[in-house]
N, C-alpha and C positions, 0 to 999 in steps of 0.2 A: 402602568400591567409591566415586569418582566418573562423576555418570552426565554425558556431553557432549548437549547436547538438540539433537535433531531439526535441522535446513533446509534448510528448500528453497525455489527461486528461483524464481520468476515473471513474465513478460514479458506485459505484459497488452496492449500496443496501445489503450489506453482498457479505467480498467475495470470499463463496463455490461456487457461481452462477456467480461470474467475472474471475473465473480462467482459463478457456479458452479464453475467452479477452485478459487477462492480457499473455496468451503467446501471443498471435497474434502480441498485442499492442511492445511489445517485439521486439517482429522478427525486427520489421521495424520501433522503436523511437531508443533515447540513454537515455529521460528518461520520461519514465513516472512516470507519480500524483496521488497517488489518493486518491477516499475521498469515504467518508461512507463507509467506511470498519465498522466497529459495531466493533471492533475487541477493543477491551480492552489490557492496555498497556503492560499486561503482556504475553499476546499472539497476539503484532508485529514482533516477529522473530520466528513468520510460515514461515511470506513470503518470506526468504528467502534461506526456502526449492521452494518452487510452483516454482522458473525458475528457473535453471542449470547457471549457472553465470549470472544471477543477485540480487540485494546485496540490500535488503532495513533497510529505520529509515522511526520512525514514530512519533505519538505525540497524547495521547490519551487528552480529557480534560477528559475525568470518575479518582475522586478520586478512585481506589479499595481497600486506606487505609477505605476505609470509615463498618461500620459492616452493615450498608442498604446498596443493591444498584436497590434503585426505579425507573432505567428508565435501557430503550437498551443505551451503547457505546452508543458517537456520537463526532460532530465536533473531525475526525480523519482523517490526513492531513500523509500521508507514498509518497515517492520519492523513485524510487524502479530505479535503475540503472546499466551501463554492469562491473562488474567488470573488470578491467583492470589487 
């Protein structure tokens, strides 16, 4: 029998306000997809420290090599899954 992983999606509106939800979701789901974390690409690694045993990868559309960033980080998609 093939088991399908459970997946949940969380709209963060900034990652700091969503840490409690991420911890709760990680207990009932195999994969948690986050969007609107407002993280820059060089900040995505902090999600690996939020929930023990959870590892995440992500992509940000913001070009951090630009001299001036004139908007908040956007279009960030992060997927977190339990480390086997």
